[in-house]
C-alpha positions as CSV (number, residue, x, y, z in Angstrom):
1,M,0.0,0.0,0.0
2,T,1.6,3.3,-1.1
3,R,1.0,6.3,0.6
4,N,2.5,10.0,1.1
5,L,5.1,11.1,3.4
6,R,5.7,14.9,4.2
7,L,9.6,14.9,5.3
8,D,11.9,18.2,6.1
9,R,13.1,18.1,2.6
10,G,9.4,18.1,0.6
11,R,6.7,15.3,-0.1
12,T,7.4,11.4,-0.7
13,S,5.5,8.8,-1.3
14,I,6.6,5.3,-0.2
15,R,5.5,1.4,0.1
16,L,4.4,-0.8,2.9
17,E,3.0,-4.1,3.8
18,Q,-0.7,-2.8,5.5
19,L,1.1,-4.5,8.9
20,E,3.9,-2.4,8.6
21,W,1.7,0.9,8.3
22,A,-0.6,-0.1,11.5
23,A,2.8,-1.2,13.4
24,L,4.2,2.5,12.4
25,D,0.8,4.1,13.2
26,A,1.2,2.1,16.0
27,I,4.2,3.6,17.7
28,C,2.7,6.9,16.2
29,E,0.5,7.2,18.9
30,I,2.4,5.4,21.7
31,E,5.1,8.2,20.8
32,G,2.3,11.0,20.6
33,I,3.7,11.8,16.9
34,D,2.2,11.8,13.3
35,R,3.9,9.5,10.8
36,H,5.3,12.4,8.7
37,V,7.4,13.1,12.2
38,F,8.7,9.8,12.5
39,A,9.6,9.4,8.7
40,S,10.9,13.0,9.1
41,M,13.5,11.8,12.2
42,I,14.3,7.9,10.6
43,D,15.2,10.4,7.5
44,R,17.8,12.6,9.2
45,D,19.0,10.3,11.5
46,P,22.7,10.4,10.6
47,A,22.9,6.6,12.0
48,R,20.6,4.7,9.6
49,R,23.0,3.1,7.2
50,E,19.9,2.1,5.0
51,K,19.8,3.0,1.4
52,T,16.3,4.0,0.5
53,L,13.3,5.7,2.8
54,T,11.5,3.1,2.8
55,S,14.1,0.6,4.2
56,R,15.3,2.9,6.8
57,I,11.3,3.2,8.0
58,R,11.0,-0.7,7.6
59,S,14.1,-1.1,9.6
60,A,13.5,1.4,12.4
61,I,9.5,0.0,12.9
62,L,11.5,-3.3,13.6
63,T,14.2,-1.8,16.1
64,Y,11.7,0.2,17.6
65,F,9.7,-2.8,18.8
66,I,12.4,-5.2,19.5
67,T,14.3,-2.4,21.3
68,Q,10.8,-2.2,23.4
69,S,10.4,-5.9,23.8
70,G,13.8,-6.1,25.5
71,L,15.7,-9.0,23.3
72,A,18.5,-9.3,22.8
73,V,19.4,-9.0,18.8
74,P,22.8,-9.1,17.5
75,G,22.8,-6.1,14.8
76,A,19.5,-3.9,16.9
77,S,21.3,-1.8,19.4
78,H,20.8,1.3,17.3
79,G,17.4,2.6,18.4
80,V,15.1,4.8,16.7
81,A,16.5,8.6,17.7
82,G,14.1,10.5,20.0
83,L,11.8,7.7,20.6
84,G,11.2,4.9,23.4
85,T,9.5,6.9,26.1
86,Q,6.5,7.9,27.2
87,P,5.8,11.8,27.0
88,S,6.3,11.8,30.7
89,G,9.7,11.0,30.0
90,R,9.5,7.3,31.5
91,A,10.4,3.9,30.1
92,R,7.7,2.3,28.9
93,A,7.3,-1.4,29.8
94,P,8.8,-3.9,27.6
95,L,6.0,-5.7,25.1
96,T,7.4,-9.3,26.4
97,T,9.9,-10.4,28.6
98,A,13.4,-10.1,28.0
99,R,15.1,-13.3,26.8
100,T,18.5,-13.4,26.1
101,A,19.9,-15.2,22.9
102,S,20.8,-17.9,25.1
103,E,17.8,-18.3,27.3
104,L,15.9,-18.5,23.8
105,E,18.7,-21.5,22.4
106,D,17.5,-23.1,25.4
107,S,13.8,-23.5,25.1
108,R,14.2,-24.0,21.6
109,S,16.1,-27.5,22.6
């Protein structure tokens, strides 16, 4: 599904799956921002190395939920700049119980 976004540098269109749009909207609701602000934050984040805006947004959505879940995922150490706390500044409870990679491996055996 393609939608338009207003960025600091102008208007653009990106294509995300319906689930990705829903996840983006959930993040925006939690953080008290709209999707245009989220996309602008991701667009100007110098730590993002993905080549396209769509890829940066997909990665940021995934990183946000990984960070909030407390999971130990190699390569997901860079959060979403400026996001991850409620407007009051309090950290939110993780979405799931934090489990290390070794705990996940143990549960599979």
